[in-house]
N, C-alpha and C positions, 0 to 999 in steps of 0.2 A: 201319326204317333210314332215315337222312337222306343224300341225295345233294346236295352243294353245287354249284349250277350257276353261281354267280357271286358275287364279293365286291367291295364298294366301300366307300369311307369318305369322310367329309367333316368339316370342323371345325364345332363348335357352341360356344355360350357357356355357361359354368358359372354358378353362383350369384354368383360374384364378377365376372362379365362378362369372364372370361378364356377363351381358346380351349381346347377339349378335343376329343376325337375321338368321332365316332359311326360305328360300323361296321354295314353292312347286308349281309345275305346273301339270295340267291335259292335256294330249295331245292325239292325235290319236295313238301314239306309247306307251302310258302308262302314269303312274304318276312318277314324278322325283323331287328330291329336292336337295338343296345345301345350305351350310352355309358359312358365312364370318367370318374371325378372327377379333380380336381387337388388335390394337397397343397400347403400353404404352409410349415408347419413340418415340413420333411423331414430325416430322418436321412441321414447320408452313406453308410449301407449299403443304402439302398433301391436297387432296380434303376432304371435310367434310364427316364423316362416315354416317351421316343422315342429312337431310335438317334442321330439328329442333331437333327431338328426334326419338328414335327407334319406339315408338308406332305410331307416326304420319306417318312414312314411311310405316308401316304395313297397316294402314288405307288407305293410298294413293294407294297402290297396289290393294287393294280390289276395290277401285272406278274405277281404270283403267282396271280391269280384262276383261271387255267386249271388250275393244279396241284391245287387243291382238288377239282375234279370227279373226280379219279382215286381219291379217298378216300371210303370209306363209313363213316359214323358210326352206330354202333348202341347204344353205351353210353358212360357217363362216361369210362371209361379210354381210349376211342378218341380223346380230345382229344390224346393223345400223338402221334398221326399228324399232327395239325394243327401241333403244336409243332415236330415234326421238319422240317416244310416252312419255317416262318418263323423257325426258330432263329437268333438274333442278327441278324435282318434287320429286325425291328421292336421297338419298346420295350414296356415293361410295360403302359402305358395301352392301346396298340393291341391287344396280345395279349389282355388282359383283356376288352375290349369284343368282340373277335372270338369268343372262347370263350363269352362270355355269350350272344351271339346264337345260337350253335350249340346251347347247352343249351335255349334257348327253342324252337328248331326241333325238337329231339329230343323235348322234352316234348309238343309239339303232335302230332307223328307217333305217339307212343306213348299219346296221350290221358291224359297224366299231368300233374301239376304239376312245376315245375322242381325243387323240393326233392326230389321222389321220384326223379328222374333222377340226382340227385347221390348220394342214399343211400336206396334202396328200403326198407331195414330200419331206417331212423332211429328212435331212441327219441323218442317224441313229447313231448319236454320243451321248453317254450318258454323263451327267454332272458329274463332280467330286463332292463328298459330302463335305460339310463345316459343321462341327459339333461344337456346343457351349459346351465346356468342363467345364470351370470355369467362373463364372459370377461375375459381379459387377455393379456399376452404378445404374440406375433406375430399373433394373430388379431384384435387390437383396434387402434384408431387409434394409430399409433406417434408421432404428433405431440403426444399428450396424455399426462398422467399416468395410468398404468394399474397394476392389480395385476401383479406379476412373473409369477405362475403363469398358465398359459394357460387353464385351464378349472376351474370350480367346479361340481361335479356333484351332481345329485339321483338317487338309485337307490331307487325304491320296492320294498319287500319283497314282491313278488308276481310271479307268472308269468302272471297274467291281463293280457294286453296292453292291452286297453281300459281297465281299471282303472288300470294303471300309467301310461298316456298321460294320462288325465284328472288323475291325481295330480300328474304333472310339470307339466302346464299350470296347474293351480291353484297349485302351488308357485312357478312363475315369476311369476304375477300377484301373489302374496303378496310375492315378493322385490322386485317393482317398487314396491309400496307402502312397503316398509321402506326401500328405497334412497332414495326420494323424501324420507323423513324424516330420514335420517342422512347423506346425501351431498349437500351444497349445490350440487355441480357436476353432479349427475345430471340429464340432459335426455332420458331415455327413449330413448336411441340404442342400436342393436344392432350387433354386430360381424359378422365373416365367417360365423359359425355361428348367427346370429340369437339370440345370447346378450346379456344386458344388459352395456353398458359402464359402468364406474364409475371414479372417481378414488381409491377406497378402497384401502388396502393389503391384503395377503393375509389377515392375521389378522382385520381388520375385515370382510372379505367372508365369512370363515368364521363370524363372529359373526352375520351376516345369515342365512346358511344354517342355522345352528343354530336361529335363531328360526323359520325356515320349517319346519324339521323338527318343532319343537314344535307349530306351528300345524297342520301336516298330520296329526299324530297326534290332535289335538283335533277338527279339522274333518272329516277324511275317515276317521278311525279306522284309519289305516294307518301302519305303521313306514316311515320313509324314511331310508336310509343316506346318508352324505355321502362325497364323493370329490373328489380334485384331480388334474388333469394338470399337473404341475410344468413339464414340457418343459425340464428343467434345461440341456440342451445348448444351448439358445437363448441362455442368459446366463452360460455358463461359459467360462473361458479360463485356460489355464496352471494347471489344478487349483484355480482359485478361482471362486467364484460371485459375480457382480457385480450386486447388486440396485439398482434405480433408485427404488423406492417402499417405504421410504425408501432413500436412497443409502447402501450399505454393502457390504462384502466379507466373504465367508465362505470359509474353507478347507474341505477335505473333511470333517474331524472336526466342525467348526462346523455344516456343512450337515447332517450326520447327526444332530447334537444338535437342531438346529432342526426338522427334519422329524419326529424322534421326539416332540418336545414337542407338535407340532401334532396328531399321531396320538392322543396320550394326552388332550390338553386338549379336542379337538373330536370325539373318538370316531370318527375316520375309518376307513371300511372299505377304501377304494380310494385307492391312491397310485401314480400313473403317472409314470414317468421322473423320479424324485426326484433322480437324479444324472446326470452326463454319460454319453454313450453308450459310452465306453470303460471305465467304472468298475464293472466286475463285482464288485470287492471290496466297495465301499460298499453296493451292492445287497444283497450277501450278509449284511453286518452287519445291515442293516435287517430282512431276512427272519428272521435269528436272534432279533432283539429282538421282532418282531411276527409270529410264525408263523401266526397266525389272520387276519391282514389280507391284503388283495390287494395285493401288491407287484408292479406291473405293468410289463412291459418293452414299449416301443414303439420309440423310436430305438435302444434297446439291442439289440433282436432283429430288427426291420425285416422281419417275416414271411420271414426267411431261415433255412432249415433249419439251417445250420452255426451261425449265431448263437444260434438257439433251443437247440440241443443244448448249446452252451457255457454258456449261461445256466442251463440245467437241471443240468448236470454240476457247476457251481460254486455251486449252490443260491442263485442270484441273484434268482430270481423265484418267485412262487406263482401268477402269472397273466400272460397275454400278449395283446397287441393283434394281431389279424389284419386287415390291410388288403389285400385281394386285388390291388389295383393297385400295391402296394409291390413285388410279386413279378411279377405278370402271369400266371404259369402257375397255373391252378387245380389242376393235378396236384401242384404243389409246395405249394400251400395245403392240399391233402388230406394230404400227407406231414407238414406242420407240425402239423396238427390231430390226426392219428393219434399222433404223438410226444407231444404235450401230454397227450392223454388217458391214454396208457400210463403217463405219469409223474405223473399227478394234478395237472396244471397247468390252471387255469381258462382258458377261451377267451373272448375278447371280440372279436366282429366290429365293425369300426368304419367309419364314414363318413370323409370328408375335408372340409376347410374349403371347398374349391371343389366343390360338389356339382351334380348334375344330377337330373332327376326319374326317373332310372333306379331301379327298385325291387328288382332282383335280389339286392341285399345281404341282404334279408330271407329269401329262399329259401336263400341260401348259409348264413346263420347257423343257420337251422332244420335244413337238410339235413346240415350238418357237426356238429350237436349243440352249438352254442355255449351257454355259460352266461350270457352277457350280449350285448346289442346296444347299441352306442353310436351314436346317430344323431341327436342333438339333441332339441329339444322342439317347436319351432315352425318355420315356414317350409315352403313347399310342397315343396322338395327333400328336407327332412328327414322331413316327415310322409308322403311317398310310401312310405318304407320301413316306417314304423309301420303305415300303412293296409294295406300288403301283408301284414304279419305278422298283422294283425287278420283279413284275408280267409283266411289259412291256418288261423287259430284257429277261425273260424266253419265251415270246410270239414271239420273233423275231429269 
């Protein structure tokens, strides 16, 4: 069992050099800490990162420090006791970092790995890697011409993490070479998620990734699927989609037709947030047209149990993004994952654009039995998660 003797917190900088929270705990098993990432493209249904602001959350944890010593944590479900103490007093980022630190302490005390504390009987299935190769939207330089879609993704068809990671890295190098030849404005600059920035439009970027897919099949002898994070809520207003590259507008039906054509023409496996976060109906139409594709909810579902249930009931998704700090409560993350599995919905654990070197996301993805892990391709904050998953792979 773990007895929490003290809790403290401080601000640190994420990969975008913006402030986020690091929570530290002092326990009978030793001292442990964990940090939370920051999102940039955030849906309006996400929980607040902090109740008012980061500093106030830090002060609140200090005030509550003595209360935690009255609680004994012996298993994952005991996190509910912690949540009862801080309920509505701290935000999702702070709660996530606190619970992550507690899981590390519990794992150390029980001489187990963190994923084993989450799910002792977990099926030992590793997630496929989803890597952001070329970026646009809000994650890229807003002063320049970018693709309207937020992410263009490589998804190696393997559950061998080391192989998948090497394939994505080779694919990203290949994309750099192709972009240098087809985009005269390409200067080898990277965006918030360490993906390549380009002035090409969405279709031309997908042409680049199609060439990468072919080259990886020839060079690495591995199938690579393609995906996009449209992040459509970021450029939708009054039921229209306002594209900037090139400048044009599409209504809901035109957006459905456009996305459908991209899926068919580029053989896309993965399509995330192709419509605005309120438009369950258009999501459903796309699922009906492409039942074997991954029609993924992120802003639509926001790791929110009620939103996820609605999306499932309305047949709006075949897969969903799980971002633990969208919710904060790992108990609620567990509920979301259990519901998704029960209904046959694929689970994708995901990083955020403002990341830290915290690697617990890998344990969470493996412990909760995720089908995919979306955590970028390069950059020390992204690779920390992949390296941790490789450690788990080697330990089994």
